[in-house]
C-alpha positions, 0 to 999 in steps of 0.5 A, spaced: 201 254 100 201 257 093 203 253 087 209 255 084 212 253 092 209 247 093 213 244 086 219 248 086 219 244 094 218 237 090 224 239 085 228 241 091 226 233 093 227 230 088 234 234 086 237 231 093 234 224 092 238 224 085 244 227 087 245 224 094 240 219 095 235 221 099 231 228 101 231 232 106 223 231 106 226 223 108 228 225 115 222 230 117 219 223 119 225 218 120 221 212 123 216 212 117 222 213 112 226 207 115 221 203 116 218 204 108 225 203 107 225 196 110 219 193 109 221 190 101 228 188 103 225 184 108 220 180 105 225 179 099 230 177 105 226 173 107 225 169 101 233 169 099 236 168 105 239 161 106 241 161 112 239 163 119 243 164 126 246 158 129 243 159 136 236 158 133 232 155 129 230 155 121 222 157 123 224 161 129 228 166 125 222 166 119 217 168 125 223 173 127 223 176 119 215 175 119 215 179 126 219 186 123 215 185 116 209 186 120 211 191 125 215 195 120 209 195 115 205 197 120 209 204 121 209 204 113 202 205 113 202 210 119 198 205 123 197 209 130 193 208 135 191 202 139 197 199 144 197 192 139 199 195 134 204 200 138 207 193 141 208 190 135 211 196 132 216 196 138 217 189 138 219 190 130 225 196 131 227 191 138 228 185 134 232 189 129 236 192 134 237 184 136 238 181 130 241 187 125 248 183 125 245 176 122 241 180 116 245 177 111 246 170 106 
């Protein structure tokens, strides 16, 4: 690819992010994009939350959050291949599905 094309594409993606908050590039590898978005927010949520779901303990809630953070971090860092990592990543998405209505403080 020539430099002009790469520059043109970079400007296009930048303008898309500026005007709509995301670019076409973000949808190319959406699992990675979402994981990258989740990690800093989950870390801050873990630090700031003042409560937890009523049917579990605070310790269990923090463990759930830590599992989500660890799994999404490995997706965001594009760690692929071994079975243990794959299970950790899958677990993060399952926990998000199960607990997403409790991610507030």
